[in-house]
C-alpha positions, 0 to 999 in steps of 0.5 A: 316141202311143208306148206303151212296148213293155216295160211297155205304158205310153206313152212320156212322161215319168215312164212309162218306166223303165229295165231294171235288169237289162239289161248290153249297151249295145253298138251295132250296127256301120254302118260296112262295106266292098263292093268296096273302098270304105267304104258305110254301112249301116242300123242294124237294132237299136238299143243293146244289141239292142233293136228300133228303133221307126222305119220302115226308110227311107234317107235319100233315101226321107225327104228325098222323103217330106218334100218331097212336099206333098198334092194339093188337091182344085182342083190344084197350088196356085200358088207365091207370089212371093218376098219382095224381098231387103233386105241387113242393112246396108240394113235396119238402116241408121241404126238403133243398139243398142235403144230402139225395142224399149223395151231401156235400155242403160247409159251406154258404157264404154271397152273393155278392152285386150287385151295381146296384141293390142296386141302384135300391132299393127304401128308405122306404117310411115315412108316417108323419102325416100333421101339421096344419100349413097353409102357406097360412093362415100365409101369409094372416093374417100377410101380411105387418106386421114387428116387429121392433128391435134396436140393437147394435153390439159392436165390441171395443174389437176388434182392431179399432172396434166401436159400431154401431147401426143397425135395424132389422125387422123380417117379419111374413108373412114368418118368414124372417129376414132384418137386416138394418145399421143405418148411421149419418151424416158424419159418413165416412162410405158408404151409403149401406142400408143393412147388410144382405138381407131378409131371413130365418135365420138358429139357430141351424144346423144338424151335419153333416151340418158344413162343408155345402159351405153356401156362394155357395148354399142356406141352405135347411131344411135338413140342419136346425133343428130350424130357428129363429122364433119371440120369439128368438127376445127379448129386452135385450137379445142378438142373434149371426147373421152370427157370430155377437153377436146384443144386442137388446136394444128397439123395436117400439110399434107395436112390444110390442103389438105383443108380448104382445098379442102373448106371454103375455110378457108386460115388455120391456123397453128400454136399455140405450146404449148411449156412456159413455164419459170417465172419463177426464185423469188428466193432471199431468205436469212434475216437474219443472226444474227451467228454465224460469216461470212455466207457459211457461214450462207448454206450452211444456205439452199441444201442440206439437208446445207450444204457449205462456200462455194467458195474461191479457190484460185488466191489461196490457192496464190499468197499461201500463207504470206504474212502482213502484220503491224502493231502496234496500240494500243487506243483506250480510255478506260481507263488500264490499256489505253493501254499495251497492244499488239497485233499484227494479222496479215493473211493474204493467201491468205483475207483473214483476219485474227487479233489477238495481245497479247505478254505483258507481266510484272507487267502484270495483264493476260493476253496471247495470242491476242485474236482467232481468224482470221476476216474482220472486218466494216467498220463501217456496212456492211450484213448482207446486203452485207458488206464486209470489211477489206482490205490497203489498209485498213491503214497508219500512223495507220488506225483499225480496228474490230473488233467494237466496239473500235477499234484504231490502226495504230502500226507495220509490219515491213519485209515489208508495205513490200515487198508495198505498193511491189510492189502499189501499184495497191491502196493510195492514194498517202497510204496508201503514203507513210505506210509509207515515211515510218515506215519510213525514221524507224525505220532513221535514228533521231534522236540525241536519241531515241537517247540518250534512249532509251538513258537510259531502258532501259539493257537496250535499249542492251545489246540494241542493242549485242549486235544490232550486234556480231553483224550485224558478225561474221556479215554473211556468213552465208548463212542471213540471207535465209530466217531470217524466213520460217521463223520465220513460217511456224511463227507461224500467230498472227503473235505474233512468238514460237515455242516454244523447241524449235521456235526451236532446230529452225529454227536447226539447219536454217538453220545458225544458230550457236547455239553461239556465246556471242554468239548464246547471249546474244542468246537469253537476252535474247529468251527469255521465261519461258513457254518462248517466244522473241521472234524479232523481235529475233533476225532483226535481228542476221542482217539487214543 
């Protein structure tokens, strides 16, 4: 037993003590160099300079002592034969975990997965048979060969939508598509040349690629199952690109030859997509309300700011100041209306009619303008297609209905007969004969009638005698041909009366001898109490 060198106690646990006064704990150097090589030296002292308690033998000497065995008395012992070597996989073959050794284990559990190990696992390699398609060959074969299609995008179903035309280019060299806009002059659009830049267009996407951010990232082959190819562009069919439905209606000659040689398609006729004008909408006028003329009321339906209806300027120039005058009586059951007389004036320039009632003294009826210038509609004519009275409707004995009042034509002036004879095609033979017979009877009255008329009204006899005298005295006067027309120009209402001042101005312009005593007497007899003069009887004195 090794004893404690300090205290003389055995070197056993509990019998050894540390020297609390010891301060040196350094270890002696065991590494040195000799002739430039590093060598190991055996320590001579222990830690802090203490004496070592074992023999100072080298490692080789220790190994030799450990390998020596004592020689027995009976000589060198025989070595036992080595045991056969049995590998572990043979010794423990078909022997699992630990029941033969009396150890019971829990049921097997699923081993936890290591995220790092799973991340490092390589996916299974897929071997794809290489295709015989050669992109370089496609590029060299179809370089500068482009299919051109003409298409339309019809967006008229949406608000403010329209039908616009486009040109679709399909590049055979790399199967890319380009859409160009077709601009027309003054179409009101910015001159952008392209609707879509040249790119490959996906036709069918994979299911999980619907949420792919196409506006940020480009679509690759992993998100697309099928791309658009040349066989998808056929004249007469529609295809959807960028959410728009394009209808292809035509292509160029090169495209037709390519489809004939590549796909055997020969029937690619051009489809007419020209804009068809909608059927015109028939303008229906509202019902006539009875105010004004139908033509004037209809102008309010044709424009926001109504304009006057167009007039026949040629007719107005040819028939300017031409007026047909008729004397009529009112057909009425009232006794007071039987003696009333009316002068109808028909203006050939505008086909309008005015009615004037000559004032009669002590009749109890105020004379004057009965109807202003207007067109008179015939009875039983429709509102949508009114028929107005014309010159052919006025003759002796004709009944003219004006707004519910019936008038019978009794007499006309000489100008009416001249106009009817020069325009006989407008009148019926009966109407022309009635005017001619009436004028003959008026020019050659019967002696009995003259005598009766003279007996009834002495003033008329005096007037007729004065007119005859003036006719004989002034038969060669130069104004007799123009005096009637001059008075009719200033008689706008065709009443047969003009103002006194206007009467003398006209006579002065025509050199009428108003200072003659007979003419003065005639003016006095033709004067009216209201400052007007009846020029009908006055003109008779200057006509043969």
